[in-house]
Structure formats: C-alpha cells, structure tokens
VOGU-3710 file (C-alpha; in Angstrom, 3 decimals, decimal comma):
1> mhesaipess> 0,000/0,000/0,000  1,309/3,409/-0,948  1,794/6,143/1,614  -0,875/8,253/-0,081  -3,474/5,563/0,667  -2,990/5,905/4,439  -5,598/8,215/5,973  -4,402/11,511/7,420  -5,745/10,666/10,910  -3,748/7,423/10,974
11> rnfrgttlad> -0,551/9,210/9,994  -1,056/11,783/12,764  -1,850/9,055/15,271  1,262/7,098/14,343  3,394/10,243/14,565  2,387/11,038/18,143  1,959/7,555/19,562  5,370/7,410/21,325  5,010/10,821/23,003  1,454/10,023/24,125
21> wiacalgala> 2,483/6,674/25,618  5,393/8,278/27,492  3,124/11,008/28,823  0,503/8,435/29,917  3,147/6,381/31,709  4,486/9,429/33,543  0,977/10,523/34,501  0,149/7,055/35,828  3,393/7,018/37,836  2,600/10,413/39,360
31> aflvlgggrr> -0,930/9,328/40,229  0,378/6,154/41,877  2,968/8,036/43,924  0,543/10,737/45,026  -2,638/8,768/45,634  -1,506/5,214/46,244  1,830/5,742/47,955  0,481/5,602/51,490  -1,840/2,637/50,949  0,395/0,115/52,691
41> qrlverraaa> 0,923/2,393/55,679  -2,815/3,009/55,980  -3,499/-0,736/55,832  -0,962/-1,371/58,603  -2,474/1,353/60,787  -5,994/0,053/60,174  -4,923/-3,512/61,039  -3,201/-2,352/64,248  -6,278/-0,390/65,257  -8,503/-3,405/64,611
51> lsggpatrsi> -6,259/-5,675/66,693  -6,058/-3,284/69,645  -9,718/-2,261/69,750  -9,335/-0,589/73,135  -10,883/2,610/74,414  -7,786/4,573/73,364  -8,237/3,445/69,766  -11,934/4,304/69,848  -11,144/7,741/71,252  -8,661/8,366/68,443
61> vqaavaaplq> -11,227/7,265/65,869  -13,922/9,415/67,471  -11,579/12,426/67,481  -10,765/11,859/63,817  -14,432/11,576/62,906  -15,303/14,652/64,961  -12,687/16,720/63,103  -13,968/19,099/60,402  -14,423/17,664/56,935  -12,026/20,181/55,435
71> srlfgsllda> -9,188/19,237/57,795  -9,793/15,531/57,233  -9,735/15,843/53,444  -6,709/18,127/53,268  -4,943/16,180/56,025  -5,288/12,915/54,085  -4,153/14,594/50,875  -1,191/16,174/52,658  -0,216/12,814/54,160  -0,381/11,140/50,750
81> lahagrrltp> 1,708/13,880/49,141  4,239/13,774/51,988  4,559/10,004/51,633  5,103/10,381/47,891  7,702/13,110/48,477  9,455/10,884/51,016  9,716/8,112/48,429  11,059/10,533/45,827  13,670/12,055/48,185  16,872/10,131/49,088
91> agsraaldsr> 17,679/9,418/52,731  20,662/11,780/52,772  18,557/14,614/51,382  15,900/13,984/54,034  18,517/14,221/56,791  19,844/17,479/55,338  16,261/18,756/55,099  15,654/18,002/58,785  18,824/19,897/59,731  17,837/22,913/57,628
101> lemagihgag> 14,327/22,918/59,090  15,792/23,020/62,603  18,054/25,916/61,596  15,002/27,726/60,240  13,176/27,247/63,544  10,652/24,726/62,190  10,599/21,899/64,708  8,460/18,795/64,601  7,145/16,626/61,784  4,698/19,207/60,409
111> grravlaala> 7,312/21,288/58,595  9,005/18,263/57,087  5,653/16,908/55,933  4,760/20,227/54,291  8,085/20,443/52,415  7,884/16,838/51,217  4,284/17,397/50,121  5,371/20,502/48,177  8,091/18,482/46,427  5,656/15,724/45,446
121> lswaigigag> 3,097/18,290/44,296  5,713/19,964/42,103  6,489/16,602/40,480  2,788/15,931/39,874  2,112/19,408/38,461  5,245/19,247/36,303  4,285/15,883/34,831  0,719/17,056/34,240  1,825/20,300/32,609  4,384/18,443/30,485
131> waaaiirpal> 1,751/15,943/29,437  -0,637/18,732/28,421  2,091/20,587/26,526  3,329/17,388/24,843  0,016/17,155/22,988  1,003/20,308/21,115  4,697/19,493/20,742  6,822/16,837/22,564  9,807/19,153/22,998  7,558/21,827/24,520
141> glavggsvva> 6,155/19,290/26,971  9,638/18,309/28,129  10,619/21,967/28,586  7,445/22,908/30,475  7,505/19,826/32,708  11,201/20,219/33,505  10,773/23,915/34,306  7,852/23,323/36,669  9,667/20,484/38,463  12,842/22,571/38,782
151> igllaprfvl> 10,892/25,510/40,236  9,126/23,194/42,683  12,415/21,664/43,796  14,281/24,970/44,185  11,526/27,119/45,735  11,533/25,361/49,169  15,332/25,649/49,264  15,207/29,411/48,640  12,480/29,881/51,259  14,433/27,888/53,851
161> dalirrrrea> 17,621/29,832/53,076  15,784/33,125/53,665  14,300/31,864/56,947  17,675/30,550/58,145  19,414/33,818/57,283  16,787/35,903/59,085  16,840/33,651/62,142  20,645/33,707/62,381  20,680/37,492/62,175  18,075/37,739/64,952
171> itlelpdcld> 20,035/35,353/67,207  23,275/37,237/66,548  21,650/40,528/67,546  20,072/39,096/70,710  23,108/37,155/71,908  25,106/39,989/73,612  22,125/41,162/75,701  21,269/37,577/76,610  24,842/36,952/77,745  24,724/40,079/79,904
181> lllasveagl> 21,536/38,836/81,569  23,069/35,397/82,113  26,213/36,948/83,571  24,200/39,146/85,952  22,117/36,178/87,094  25,156/33,952/87,650  26,963/36,688/89,562  23,848/37,076/91,730  24,270/33,473/92,910  22,195/31,398/90,493
191> gfdaavlrvv> 23,508/28,362/88,715  23,884/28,386/84,955  20,750/26,353/84,264  18,752/28,414/86,749  20,053/31,579/85,086  18,940/30,275/81,684  15,514/29,507/83,137  15,381/33,020/84,589  16,208/34,568/81,200  13,699/32,381/79,376
201> srptrnrspl> 10,917/33,137/81,866  11,097/36,917/81,494  8,251/38,424/79,444  9,087/39,555/75,925  7,094/41,645/73,500  8,171/39,828/70,342  8,914/36,224/69,477  12,585/35,596/70,244  14,414/32,794/68,363  17,237/32,695/70,923
211> leelqiyltd> 14,824/32,245/73,823  13,095/29,446/71,926  16,405/27,639/71,478  17,242/28,107/75,156  13,831/26,663/76,026  14,638/23,595/73,926  17,977/23,368/75,754  16,154/23,315/79,117  13,756/20,678/77,804  16,703/18,495/76,811
221> lrlgrvrqda> 18,094/18,819/80,327  14,754/17,792/81,838  14,717/14,729/79,586  18,064/13,601/81,004  20,547/14,952/78,476  24,014/15,881/79,684  24,691/19,622/79,727  27,619/19,341/77,326  25,579/17,413/74,761  22,659/19,819/75,113
231> lrdladrtgv> 24,980/22,799/74,533  26,484/21,169/71,447  23,005/20,463/70,090  22,091/24,092/70,730  24,995/25,257/68,565  24,258/22,682/65,848  20,558/23,582/65,661  21,173/27,282/65,090  24,384/27,296/63,066  25,347/30,740/64,433
241> pdlgtvtsal> 29,164/31,096/64,745  29,007/33,380/67,809  26,693/31,030/69,651  28,922/28,105/68,705  31,907/29,924/70,223  29,971/30,578/73,439  28,815/26,980/73,785  32,320/25,664/73,101  33,709/27,925/75,852  30,992/26,784/78,273
251> vqadqlgvgi> 31,615/23,108/77,473  35,358/23,576/77,963  34,782/25,405/81,250  32,494/22,592/82,433  35,051/19,937/81,497  37,976/21,713/83,164  36,030/22,788/86,234  36,540/26,492/85,559  33,949/28,954/86,822  31,107/29,739/84,450
261> taalraqalq> 31,215/33,414/85,425  34,677/34,018/83,948  33,756/32,213/80,723  30,531/34,203/80,340  32,281/37,505/81,018  35,021/36,784/78,488  32,541/35,661/75,825  30,272/38,678/76,383  33,236/41,053/76,018  34,488/39,256/72,918
271> irtrrrqhaq> 31,088/39,230/71,221  30,494/42,923/71,926  33,936/43,731/70,543  33,201/41,702/67,422  29,821/43,392/67,089  31,457/46,834/67,291  34,038/45,847/64,673  31,279/44,590/62,379  29,418/47,895/62,748  32,602/49,838/61,953
281> aaalqapvkm> 33,248/47,689/58,878  29,669/48,245/57,681  30,092/52,004/58,205  33,280/51,992/56,110  31,470/50,163/53,323  28,593/52,662/53,241  30,330/55,282/50,989  31,233/52,626/48,436  27,661/51,323/48,358  26,288/54,853/47,965
291> vfplvffvfp> 28,252/55,480/44,756  25,881/53,595/42,463  22,630/55,250/43,685  24,318/58,656/43,487  25,605/58,118/39,950  22,454/56,603/38,484  19,674/58,388/40,421  20,841/61,517/42,265  23,357/63,080/39,863  21,068/62,952/36,769
301> amfivtlgpa> 18,301/64,718/38,694  20,768/67,367/39,931  22,065/67,939/36,396  18,540/68,325/35,052  17,578/70,821/37,777  20,783/72,909/37,610  21,729/72,726/33,925  18,281/72,314/32,405  17,232/76,000/32,486  20,649/77,140/31,221
311> alrmidtftk> 20,489/74,653/28,357  16,993/75,816/27,384  18,116/79,459/27,492  21,153/78,716/25,303  18,992/76,898/22,774  16,576/79,825/22,702  19,441/82,321/22,213  21,055/80,381/19,365  17,677/80,012/17,724  17,098/83,816/17,744
321> vgpk> 20,565/84,767/16,456  20,614/82,114/13,796  20,188/82,742/10,053  16,659/83,786/9,083
//
C-alpha cells in the first residue's frame, strides 16, 4: 500500500503515539505516587487499630471523625503527598532537610511533611503540565515539565535559606544582651541552668528565636541529656558562629572545672567587641555602596535641575541669532 493511501488521521496518530504513551506512563506514575503511595501504611495502621480495639483506639477514631471535613480531606491529601515526596527524596537529602528545618526554627514533623508534600506536588504538576504541553509538541512538553519540576524543587530551598538567614541574624543581635543577663544572674548566685531559666521566663514583646532555642535546651536537660551534649546540640541547631563559640567555651569550662562566670564575662566582652568591629566595617562600606545610587539616580536629577534651564536658554538664544 502506498503512503498516499494511508488516511491523514492514521498518519497523525502514528506520529504522536510514542510521546502520548510516554506522557501516559508518567501521569500514571505520578498518580500512583501521590494517591496510592500511602496505601500500605494506611493498611498497617488500620490492622493495628482493629487488633487493639481498646478505648484509646476508639477515642482516636472518634476524634478523627469529629474533626472538620475540610481538615480531614486536606490532612489525608497532605499525608499522601508527603509520603510520595518521602519516596522521591533520598535518605541523605531527608537528613539534610531536617537539619535545615531546625536551623530555620521549624521543629516537629509538620514542617518536614509540608516540604515533602510541596516536592511531590511539584512533580505531579510538572508531569501534568508536560503531558498537556506534549500534545502540542513533545519538545515543549519536556521543557514545560522540567521547568515546573525545577521551580518546585528549588523554591523550598530558597524559602528555607531566607528563613535561616533571618533567624541567624536575629540570634546574633540578641546574643550579647542575653549573655549580659546570664552573667548578671550567675553573679547574683544562680547556677547556669537556673540563670537560663530566669532569662527564658522573662516576658518579651516579640517572638525571640534565641529564647526558643534556650527553652529547647532546658527541655533536653529535663529529659536527662548531659549539659555538654545539650549545649552542642544548641549550637548545631542554630548554626550561628558566635553562639557556637559561646557553647564551646561553656563546654570547655564545664570539662575543666573552671567557673562559668569568667567564661561568660570573656565571651560577652568578645562578642560585643566583634559586634562593634562589624558595625565599623559596615560604616566603612557605606560610601562605596552609595556610589551607584548617586551616579544613576541623584546626579542625573541634579544635572537636570541645575543645567536644564541654562540649556533651554542657550537653545533659545542660538535660535534667535541664527540665520533667518
């Protein structure tokens, strides 16, 4: 049979069959990961609840049923997306994500679940958008799907970086005053842990990241953690260099049996000196940073205001004395 005898619809169908099958396979994979990823976990939980059958299980079921319909629907969808994102994310990346969430001040499983759900949702939207664009042109579908997936993967990283940077700056600004309060409390006769509790218990107008971290440090002590390990975890959770220096000095003082008062006084003086040097360095950089706004925004306006009338007058004069 000649090529001219083949209907036009059959030729078009044969030309797009491979792209359509690839898009269908990717869509089915995304649907399985998003909707069916948590099926095994749900079956295990349902089986465990059926085997226990106690009043605690019934109370949990009653609380779940009594929850609003909106929270139940979105909670189940969020759990399914988080499970799919967990399967798509390697174990090392999940550990790094947990560390970054702690640095950003997001503690607990809720933040990790939200980030993993966002990653899975970006994969699903990217595959769906690529599938829809592949109907028009296969290359366009690959570009659109890859772009959406890349944006979904990079957006949580950028948001976490901004939160970590803002939190570190807030802790760095609050640290000298907090050390002064700790030093005054220790010199008044309180122990270090009691001084930390005294600082944490004072009322504050705004939400303080440093006080939150100190509260977690006290909680670790109540749970039986050693002070040295709790101080190291405090420095690792925040990632602030100044706080890491303070905790290292306190751990060394505790190991050597040196008084906490001398270590706190030395660290407070050192941090205030470093803070003053940083302010002086920022003040020296201010003239250099002001050059570009002056050149591109201030100087043109000054030239227009000062030289504009003179230029108009010169143009008017040359126009009058010119050849008629």
